[in-house]
C-alpha positions in Angstrom: 143.9 92.3 152.5 144.4 88.6 152.4 147.8 88.3 154.1 149.0 91.1 156.3 152.0 91.5 158.5 152.0 93.6 161.6 153.8 96.5 159.9 151.1 96.9 157.4 148.4 96.8 160.1 150.2 99.5 162.1 150.4 101.7 159.0 146.8 101.2 158.1 145.7 102.1 161.7 147.7 105.4 161.5 146.2 106.2 158.1 142.6 105.6 159.3 143.2 107.9 162.3 144.7 110.8 160.2 142.2 113.7 159.6 144.0 114.7 156.4 143.1 111.4 154.6 139.7 111.6 153.0 139.3 108.0 151.9 141.2 104.6 151.6 139.8 102.4 148.8 140.6 98.8 148.0 141.7 98.3 144.4 142.8 95.3 142.4 146.4 96.4 142.8 146.5 97.7 146.3 145.0 100.6 148.2 144.1 104.0 146.8 144.7 106.7 149.4 143.0 110.1 148.8 144.2 113.2 150.7 141.9 116.1 151.4 144.1 118.3 149.3 143.1 116.3 146.2 146.2 114.2 145.8 146.0 110.5 145.6 148.4 107.6 146.0 148.2 104.0 144.9 149.9 102.0 147.7 151.2 98.4 147.2 151.8 97.3 150.7 155.1 95.5 150.7 158.4 96.1 152.4 159.7 98.3 149.5 156.5 100.4 149.4 156.9 102.0 152.9 159.5 104.7 151.9 157.6 106.2 148.9 154.5 106.1 151.1 156.2 108.0 153.9 157.5 110.6 151.4 154.0 111.1 150.0 152.4 111.3 153.5 155.0 113.9 154.6 154.2 116.1 151.6 150.3 115.7 151.6 149.2 115.1 155.2 150.0 116.0 158.8 151.7 112.6 159.3 155.4 113.4 159.6 156.7 110.1 161.0 155.2 106.8 159.9 155.8 104.0 162.4 155.8 100.4 161.2 
């Protein structure tokens, strides 16, 4: 990430610690997050992207509350 705010860094730290997330890949358009259940999510880290990411994480991982 070229420019990152503290909220994005906090979210990435939580994602890296989660056991249900298999891999986080850098793509040309953001980050590809792969869950162990086979689901994947392309995250564009901006202020508007947090709510859809929280919804996906609740459904596919053990993260129930995302702090940012």
